Structures are given as C-alpha cells and as structure tokens.
C-alpha positions as CSV (number, residue, x, y, z in Angstrom):
1,X,-10.9,-13.9,-18.2
2,X,-12.9,-14.4,-21.4
3,X,-16.3,-16.0,-22.0
4,X,-15.2,-19.6,-22.5
5,X,-17.3,-22.4,-20.9
6,X,-16.0,-25.9,-20.5
7,X,-18.5,-28.8,-20.4
8,X,-17.3,-32.0,-18.7
9,X,-19.8,-34.8,-19.2
10,X,-19.6,-38.4,-20.5
11,X,-23.2,-38.2,-21.7
12,X,-22.5,-37.2,-25.3
13,X,-26.1,-36.4,-26.1
14,X,-26.4,-34.0,-23.1
15,X,-23.0,-32.6,-23.8
16,X,-24.0,-31.8,-27.4
17,X,-27.3,-30.2,-26.3
18,X,-25.6,-28.0,-23.8
19,X,-22.9,-27.0,-26.2
20,X,-25.5,-26.0,-28.8
21,X,-27.6,-23.9,-26.4
22,X,-24.6,-22.2,-24.9
23,X,-22.8,-21.4,-28.1
24,X,-25.9,-19.9,-29.7
25,X,-25.7,-17.2,-27.0
26,X,-22.2,-16.2,-28.1
27,X,-20.1,-18.2,-25.6
28,X,-17.0,-20.0,-26.6
29,X,-17.6,-23.7,-25.7
30,X,-15.1,-26.5,-25.0
31,X,-16.1,-30.1,-24.2
32,X,-14.5,-33.1,-22.5
33,X,-15.9,-36.5,-21.7
34,X,-14.0,-37.1,-18.5
35,X,-12.1,-35.3,-15.7
36,X,-8.6,-36.0,-17.0
37,X,-9.2,-34.5,-20.4
38,X,-11.1,-31.6,-18.8
39,X,-8.2,-30.8,-16.5
40,X,-5.8,-30.9,-19.5
41,X,-8.0,-28.3,-21.3
42,X,-7.9,-26.1,-18.2
43,X,-4.1,-26.2,-18.3
44,X,-4.1,-24.9,-21.9
45,X,-7.2,-22.7,-22.2
46,X,-8.5,-19.6,-20.4
47,X,-11.8,-20.9,-19.0
48,X,-14.2,-18.8,-17.0
49,X,-17.0,-21.3,-16.3
50,X,-16.9,-25.1,-16.0
51,X,-20.1,-27.2,-16.2
52,X,-19.4,-30.7,-14.8
53,X,-21.4,-33.8,-14.2
54,X,-21.3,-35.3,-10.7
55,X,-20.9,-38.8,-12.0
56,X,-17.8,-39.0,-14.3
57,X,-16.1,-42.2,-15.4
58,X,-12.8,-41.3,-13.8
59,X,-13.7,-38.9,-11.0
60,X,-16.2,-37.8,-8.5
61,X,-17.7,-34.5,-9.6
62,X,-17.8,-33.1,-6.1
63,X,-14.1,-33.9,-5.5
64,X,-13.3,-32.4,-9.0
65,X,-14.7,-29.1,-7.8
66,X,-11.9,-28.8,-5.2
67,X,-9.3,-29.9,-7.8
68,X,-10.4,-27.3,-10.3
69,X,-10.5,-24.5,-7.6
70,X,-6.9,-25.3,-6.6
71,X,-5.8,-25.2,-10.2
72,X,-8.0,-22.2,-11.3
73,X,-9.3,-20.4,-8.3
74,X,-11.0,-17.7,-10.4
75,X,-13.0,-20.2,-12.5
76,X,-16.6,-20.8,-11.5
77,X,-18.1,-24.3,-11.5
78,X,-21.7,-25.3,-12.1
79,X,-22.4,-28.9,-11.2
80,X,-24.8,-31.0,-13.2
81,X,-26.7,-33.5,-11.0
82,X,-29.5,-36.0,-11.4
83,X,-32.9,-35.8,-9.6
84,X,-31.8,-38.3,-7.0
85,X,-28.5,-36.6,-6.2
86,X,-29.4,-33.0,-5.5
87,X,-27.6,-33.5,-2.1
88,X,-24.4,-33.9,-4.2
89,X,-25.0,-30.6,-5.8
90,X,-25.5,-28.9,-2.4
91,X,-22.3,-30.6,-1.2
92,X,-20.4,-29.4,-4.3
93,X,-21.5,-25.8,-3.5
94,X,-20.0,-26.2,0.0
95,X,-16.8,-27.3,-1.7
96,X,-16.7,-24.1,-3.8
97,X,-19.0,-24.7,-6.7
98,X,-21.0,-21.6,-7.9
99,X,-24.4,-23.5,-8.2
100,X,-25.9,-26.7,-9.6
101,X,-28.3,-27.7,-12.4
102,X,-30.6,-30.7,-12.2
103,X,-30.8,-32.8,-15.4
104,X,-34.2,-32.4,-17.1
105,X,-34.7,-28.8,-15.7
106,X,-36.0,-26.1,-18.0
107,X,-33.3,-25.2,-20.5
108,X,-34.1,-21.5,-20.1
109,X,-32.3,-21.7,-16.7
110,X,-28.9,-22.5,-18.3
111,X,-27.9,-19.2,-19.9
112,X,-28.9,-17.0,-16.9
113,X,-27.0,-19.3,-14.5
114,X,-23.9,-19.3,-16.8
115,X,-24.1,-15.5,-17.1
116,X,-24.1,-15.0,-13.4
117,X,-21.2,-17.4,-12.9
118,X,-19.3,-15.6,-15.7
119,X,-20.0,-12.2,-14.1
120,X,-18.6,-13.4,-10.7
121,X,-15.6,-14.9,-12.4
122,X,-14.8,-11.7,-14.2
123,X,-15.4,-9.6,-11.1
124,X,-12.9,-11.8,-9.1
125,X,-10.4,-11.5,-12.0
126,X,-10.6,-7.7,-11.8
127,X,-10.2,-7.8,-8.0
128,X,-7.2,-10.1,-8.4
129,X,-5.7,-7.7,-10.9
130,X,-6.2,-4.7,-8.7
131,X,-4.7,-6.6,-5.7
132,X,-1.7,-7.5,-7.8
133,X,-1.2,-3.9,-8.9
134,X,-1.3,-2.8,-5.3
135,X,1.2,-5.5,-4.3
136,X,3.4,-4.4,-7.2
137,X,3.1,-0.8,-6.2
138,X,4.3,-1.5,-2.6
139,X,6.9,-4.1,-3.5
140,X,10.4,-3.8,-2.1
141,X,11.7,-3.4,-5.7
142,X,9.8,0.0,-5.8
143,X,11.6,1.4,-2.8
144,X,14.0,3.7,-4.6
145,X,17.7,3.4,-3.8
146,X,20.8,1.3,-4.4
147,X,23.0,2.4,-1.5
148,X,24.3,-0.2,0.8
149,X,22.4,1.2,3.8
150,X,19.0,1.0,2.0
151,X,19.7,-2.4,0.6
152,X,20.4,-3.8,4.1
153,X,17.0,-2.4,5.3
154,X,15.2,-3.8,2.3
155,X,16.8,-7.3,2.7
156,X,15.8,-7.5,6.3
157,X,12.2,-6.3,5.6
158,X,11.9,-8.9,2.8
159,X,12.9,-11.7,5.1
160,X,10.6,-10.7,8.0
161,X,7.6,-10.1,5.6
162,X,7.2,-13.9,5.2
163,X,6.5,-14.3,8.9
164,X,4.0,-12.9,11.4
165,X,6.7,-11.4,13.6
166,X,6.1,-8.0,15.1
167,X,8.3,-5.4,13.5
168,X,9.7,-2.2,14.9
169,X,10.9,0.4,12.3
170,X,13.4,2.9,13.6
171,X,14.5,6.0,11.9
172,X,14.3,9.8,11.6
173,X,11.2,11.6,10.4
174,X,10.7,11.3,6.7
175,X,12.9,8.2,6.2
176,X,10.0,6.2,4.7
177,X,8.8,4.1,7.6
178,X,5.2,3.8,6.4
179,X,6.4,2.8,2.9
180,X,8.4,0.0,4.5
181,X,5.4,-1.1,6.6
182,X,3.2,-1.2,3.5
183,X,5.9,-3.2,1.6
184,X,6.1,-5.7,4.5
185,X,2.4,-6.2,4.5
186,X,2.0,-6.6,0.8
187,X,4.8,-9.1,0.6
188,X,3.2,-11.2,3.4
189,X,0.5,-13.9,3.3
190,X,-1.8,-11.2,4.7
191,X,-1.5,-9.1,1.5
192,X,-5.2,-9.6,0.5
193,X,-6.4,-8.5,3.9
194,X,-6.6,-4.9,5.2
195,X,-3.5,-2.7,5.9
196,X,-4.5,0.0,8.4
197,X,-2.2,2.8,9.4
198,X,-2.6,5.2,12.3
199,X,-0.3,8.0,13.6
200,X,-0.3,7.8,17.4
201,X,0.9,11.3,17.8
202,X,-2.0,13.0,16.1
203,X,-4.7,11.9,18.6
204,X,-5.3,12.5,22.3
205,X,-5.3,9.5,24.7
206,X,-9.1,9.1,24.8
207,X,-9.7,9.6,21.1
208,X,-6.8,7.2,20.2
209,X,-8.2,4.5,22.5
210,X,-11.6,4.8,20.8
211,X,-10.1,4.8,17.3
212,X,-7.9,1.8,18.0
213,X,-10.1,-0.4,20.1
214,X,-13.6,0.9,19.4
215,X,-16.3,1.6,22.0
216,X,-19.8,0.5,23.1
217,X,-22.7,2.9,22.9
218,X,-23.1,5.0,26.1
219,X,-19.5,4.3,27.3
220,X,-18.8,8.1,27.3
221,X,-20.5,11.3,26.3
222,X,-21.1,11.4,22.6
223,X,-20.9,7.6,22.2
224,X,-24.3,7.2,20.7
225,X,-23.7,3.8,19.0
226,X,-21.2,1.0,19.0
227,X,-18.1,1.7,17.0
228,X,-15.6,-0.8,15.5
229,X,-12.0,0.2,16.1
230,X,-9.1,0.1,13.7
231,X,-7.7,-3.1,15.4
232,X,-10.9,-4.9,14.5
233,X,-11.0,-3.4,11.1
234,X,-7.5,-4.7,10.4
235,X,-8.2,-8.2,11.6
236,X,-6.8,-10.8,9.2
237,X,-4.3,-8.2,8.0
238,X,-1.8,-5.7,9.5
239,X,-2.0,-2.6,11.5
240,X,0.8,0.0,11.4
241,X,1.2,2.1,14.5
242,X,3.4,5.1,13.6
243,X,5.0,7.2,16.4
244,X,4.2,4.4,18.9
245,X,6.5,6.1,21.4
246,X,3.8,8.8,21.8
247,X,1.2,6.3,23.1
248,X,0.2,6.8,26.7
249,X,1.2,4.2,29.3
250,X,-2.5,3.1,29.7
251,X,-2.9,2.4,26.0
252,X,0.5,0.7,26.0
253,X,-0.9,-1.9,28.4
254,X,-3.9,-2.5,26.0
255,X,-1.5,-2.9,23.1
256,X,0.6,-5.4,25.0
257,X,-2.5,-7.5,25.6
258,X,-3.3,-7.5,21.9
259,X,0.3,-8.8,21.2
260,X,0.1,-11.4,23.9
261,X,-3.5,-12.7,23.4
262,X,-4.8,-11.3,20.2
263,X,-7.8,-9.8,22.1
264,X,-8.8,-6.5,23.7
265,X,-11.7,-4.8,25.4
266,X,-13.6,-2.0,23.6
267,X,-14.2,1.1,25.7
268,X,-17.2,0.3,27.9
269,X,-17.3,-3.4,27.0
270,X,-17.2,-6.3,29.5
271,X,-16.4,-8.9,26.8
272,X,-13.1,-9.2,25.0
273,X,-12.9,-8.9,21.2
274,X,-10.7,-11.3,19.4
275,X,-8.6,-10.4,16.3
276,X,-6.1,-12.0,14.0
277,X,-3.7,-9.2,13.4
278,X,0.0,-8.4,12.7
279,X,1.4,-5.4,14.4
280,X,4.1,-3.2,12.7
281,X,5.3,-0.1,14.6
282,X,7.6,2.8,14.0
283,X,9.2,5.6,16.0
284,X,11.8,8.2,15.8
285,X,12.3,8.2,19.5
286,X,14.9,6.4,21.5
287,X,12.6,3.9,23.3
288,X,15.3,2.8,25.7
289,X,15.6,6.4,27.0
290,X,11.8,6.6,27.2
291,X,11.8,3.5,29.4
292,X,14.4,5.1,31.7
293,X,12.1,8.1,32.0
294,X,9.2,5.9,32.8
295,X,7.3,6.9,29.7
296,X,7.4,3.5,27.9
297,X,6.8,0.0,29.2
298,X,9.9,-2.3,29.0
299,X,7.7,-5.4,28.5
300,X,6.0,-3.8,25.5
301,X,9.3,-2.7,24.1
302,X,10.5,-6.3,24.1
303,X,7.3,-7.4,22.4
304,X,7.5,-4.7,19.7
305,X,11.2,-5.2,19.0
306,X,11.1,-8.8,18.1
307,X,12.5,-7.7,14.7
308,X,14.0,-4.2,14.5
309,X,14.9,-2.5,11.2
310,X,16.9,0.8,11.2
311,X,16.0,3.0,8.2
312,X,18.9,5.2,7.1
313,X,18.7,8.9,6.9
314,X,19.1,10.6,3.5
315,X,22.5,11.9,4.6
316,X,23.6,8.2,5.0
317,X,22.6,7.5,1.4
318,X,23.7,10.5,-0.6
319,X,24.4,8.2,-3.5
320,X,20.6,7.6,-3.8
321,X,19.8,11.3,-4.3
322,X,20.2,11.2,-8.1
323,X,17.7,8.2,-8.2
324,X,15.3,9.7,-5.8
325,X,15.3,13.1,-7.6
326,X,14.6,11.4,-10.9
327,X,11.8,9.4,-9.3
328,X,10.1,12.5,-7.9
329,X,10.5,14.4,-11.1
330,X,8.8,11.6,-12.9
331,X,5.9,11.7,-10.4
332,X,5.5,15.5,-10.7
333,X,5.9,15.5,-14.5
334,X,2.9,13.2,-14.7
335,X,1.0,15.0,-12.0
336,X,1.5,18.5,-13.5
337,X,1.2,17.2,-17.1
338,X,4.4,19.0,-18.1
339,X,7.5,17.9,-20.1
340,X,10.3,16.3,-18.3
341,X,12.8,19.1,-17.5
342,X,16.5,19.3,-18.0
343,X,18.5,19.0,-14.8
344,X,21.5,21.1,-14.3
345,X,24.6,19.7,-12.6
346,X,24.6,22.6,-10.1
347,X,21.0,21.6,-9.1
348,X,22.1,18.0,-8.3
349,X,25.3,19.1,-6.6
350,X,23.3,21.5,-4.4
351,X,20.9,18.7,-3.4
352,X,23.8,16.4,-2.5
353,X,25.4,19.0,-0.1
354,X,22.1,19.7,1.8
355,X,21.8,18.3,5.3
356,X,18.2,16.9,4.7
357,X,16.9,17.0,8.2
358,X,13.5,16.1,6.8
359,X,15.0,13.3,4.8
360,X,13.1,11.8,1.8
361,X,9.9,13.7,2.6
362,X,11.8,17.0,2.5
363,X,13.4,16.0,-0.8
364,X,10.0,15.3,-2.3
365,X,8.7,18.6,-1.2
366,X,11.7,20.5,-2.5
367,X,11.4,18.7,-6.0
368,X,7.7,19.6,-6.1
369,X,8.4,23.2,-5.4
370,X,11.2,23.3,-8.0
371,X,9.0,21.7,-10.6
372,X,6.3,24.4,-10.0
373,X,8.9,27.2,-10.6
374,X,10.8,25.4,-13.3
375,X,11.1,27.0,-16.8
376,X,12.2,23.9,-18.5
377,X,15.5,23.3,-16.6
378,X,15.9,22.6,-12.9
379,X,18.6,25.0,-11.5
380,X,19.7,26.0,-8.0
381,X,17.6,29.2,-8.2
382,X,14.5,27.1,-7.9
383,X,15.5,25.7,-4.5
384,X,14.4,27.2,-1.2
385,X,16.5,30.1,0.2
386,X,18.2,28.0,2.9
387,X,20.0,26.1,0.1
388,X,21.6,29.3,-1.1
389,X,22.8,30.2,2.3
390,X,24.1,26.8,2.9
391,X,26.0,26.7,-0.4
392,X,27.3,30.3,-0.6
393,X,27.8,31.3,2.9
394,X,28.8,28.3,4.9
395,X,31.4,30.0,7.0
396,X,29.6,33.3,7.6
397,X,26.6,34.1,9.7
398,X,27.1,37.9,9.5
399,X,23.8,39.7,8.9
400,X,25.2,41.6,5.9
401,X,26.4,38.3,4.2
402,X,23.0,36.7,4.8
403,X,21.2,39.7,3.3
404,X,23.5,39.8,0.3
405,X,22.8,36.1,-0.4
406,X,19.1,36.6,0.0
407,X,19.0,39.5,-2.5
408,X,21.0,37.4,-5.0
409,X,18.6,34.5,-4.5
410,X,15.6,36.8,-5.1
411,X,17.2,38.3,-8.2
412,X,17.8,34.8,-9.6
413,X,14.1,34.0,-9.0
414,X,12.9,37.1,-10.7
415,X,15.5,36.6,-13.5
416,X,17.1,40.0,-12.8
417,X,13.8,42.0,-12.7
418,X,14.7,44.5,-10.0
419,X,11.2,46.0,-9.7
420,X,9.8,42.5,-9.1
421,X,12.6,41.7,-6.7
422,X,12.1,44.8,-4.7
423,X,8.4,43.9,-4.4
424,X,9.2,40.4,-3.2
425,X,11.8,41.8,-0.7
426,X,9.2,44.4,0.5
427,X,11.7,47.3,0.0
428,X,11.8,50.3,-2.3
429,X,13.4,50.1,-5.7
430,X,16.0,52.8,-4.8
431,X,16.9,50.9,-1.6
432,X,17.4,47.7,-3.7
433,X,19.7,49.5,-6.1
434,X,21.8,50.9,-3.1
435,X,22.2,47.4,-1.6
436,X,23.1,45.9,-5.0
437,X,25.8,48.5,-5.4
438,X,26.9,48.3,-1.8
439,X,27.2,44.5,-1.9
440,X,28.7,44.6,-5.4
441,X,26.1,42.1,-6.6
442,X,26.7,41.3,-10.3
C-alpha cells in the first residue's frame, strides 16, 4: 500500500481545499465528484485512504463505506459529515469507517487523522502479506512428492480443507501428519485464525487436561490463577491433536463433548466454555484394536473418523526420495550457509534401498548429518553405519562380517587415516592393522 488518498466530494471548493492541504504534506491525492467515479478510481489505483462525503449525488456515503470495504478491505475510510449529521458519521464507523470529520472543523485535524488511517492501512497490509506467506508456506503444493500415494493423500486433504469436517490422519511416525494438518487449516476458511498443535503423548492425564481445557484458580494444588486452555486459544481456528490414541478415557469423554456441542468445562469450573473450533487428529495406532482392548471410545472414534486420510510411509513412495533429498539439501544449504553439494549416484541408491522406519523425519535427519560431514560431495560414507550394514552385509549377521563392515565404514569416514580410525574405534593402532590384514580390507 502507498500513501495515496482519494477524496470523493461533489463540493468542488471543499474538494480543492482538502486536496491542497493533503498534497502539501507529501500525500498523493486523487479526486472524484461522485461515488461512481470514485469506485472506478479504486479499481485502477492503489489507494490507502478514502475521504468521502456522506451526501453524494449518486450514493449514500454510509452505504458507500460498505461497498468500498468489500472492494478494498485494507483501505481505510474517513467520512466527511455536516454539523447536523454527526450521527451519520458514527453510523459509518459502525459500518467499517476509520473515523469522521465534521465540515468546518479545524484544518489541523486533517493530516493527523489521515496519517493514523494510513498507518492502520499499511499495518493491515503487512499483516495480510504475512498471512499470505504463511498460507503459501503450508499450501498443499509445498508438500514434496509426485508419487501416486502422496497425490491421493493431498487430493483428499485439499477437498476436506474446504469444510469444517473433523479429520483423522493415519500413518506411521514421521510421515508428515502435522504438515498435512497445517495445510488443511491454511487452505480452509479458518486460515486467518489460530492453528494450535498439541502432542497428547507428551503430557500426563492431569497436565494434558489443564493444557487443553484450562482451569479455574484453586481447582488443584498450584492452580494460583485462572488459565485459558488450548481449546479456547484455538477458538475460531483449528486444533491439531497428535497421537490422540494416547489420550486417557476420561479426557476422551471431554473431547467427545467438544465435538458434539462445541463446549467444555474447565477444570474446577461449574459453567461451560463455548468455542468455535475445528478438530484435526492423528495417530499411528490402530484405533479399532484400541477399542477392542477398551482403551479407546467407539463413539469418539466415529466422531473423529468422519474423514480419514492415510499418509503413506516412505517405503511406499520410494520414487519421491530424489525430490525429498533435494528439498532437504536446499534447506540445509541455506541453514548452514554452504555451497550446494554434488550428489553421488551411490548416495541416492543407498537412500532408496533403506527401510526408512522413521520415514520422512528420519530422511531429514540423515540428510542433515550428511551435510555436516560433507566435503563438497554427498557419498555413502557420510550416512550412518546401519546403512553400510544394510547395503554390504544383507545376508550375513556374523559378528566378524559386521565388524569388518564397521571398520571399512570408519576408514571411509577418516579417509583412510588409520590412527584416527583406531581412535574412533577405541582400539590400538596395531590391533587395527591386524584386523585390516585379517579381513583383507583394501
């Protein structure tokens, strides 16, 4: 937003006076004699502040406020009113105007009022830009992967994001459930409201209850003052409950009430608290089995699983490993302020044959480690030891073979420096030489 001010007034003398006063202070001034021509200018020009008379030949200035706000929500409007129509100025403010000026008032009020309106307009513009950046950051397009499995998950998430339906994300640890939850939120109509995430497995029952629902002062030892819970904090937006399968049966009942009535009782409170909230949950547990064991409520499961999305493991989307590897290398190149490394074919081949029990999270950690050790080219020697065992000794679990592969790996890491390798292996140098000769390590 720039410093352009649009004056809409059919009183040419007043219009000219205002334009002269405002332009002398360095503002860019546009003028219009009626609402129609003013709205046309708004379509073409980047206007931060509008000054409009209440009585226009082709429109009511109060109604015009609403029209301008629909067209340009970040533009601030100052209404110009006569002495006998101050009530109109007040009504215009209720409709979204920034403030009003009374004709005949001291002209020294004009510039400070415009400056304040401009400051608010620019602040709102910056906030809007930041919100758009956040939305872009968490857009489905930024979920890396072109495999059929991930495309199915993204398509389903994109469709449900437009609704307020409860979503249950299913998948192994490290498959990106929180990333999907954020993308669903920021693609929804709630995107400008809070997104709150909580891991239900990291807190005990009492602490989780207090964190989620809040408490009243004196409700338990240490509760010295009222506390707002995360449910209330997320009102208007979305709350993401990760590892919901870890929640105790008692808390499951409270969560069910939130889903059914959009209200809950804080710990120690006798009055319910109402919220407007969307619930997204995730688990790597089989909730059907948990129900059979009596550890999860069936009625809650049916409320949570209105829309289920299965997130594929990395082993189901091996074709995405190249893209994900490049993505993480880019991240750590920027983070570490280093040059983008070469990537050996053996390095990528090794990544593609790994089992990836930790999925995308494990891949990210492995790439970060390799980037730390990297000397300009990413090679298999910069991968953790288990990768070497997996690649070079898949059919042998003999202790001698494992030791041989471990020594070879350490020698690769030390670039053949046997003294350094012996130190890392915590053995004597002579012992290392004997083992190298015994295992015929080249």
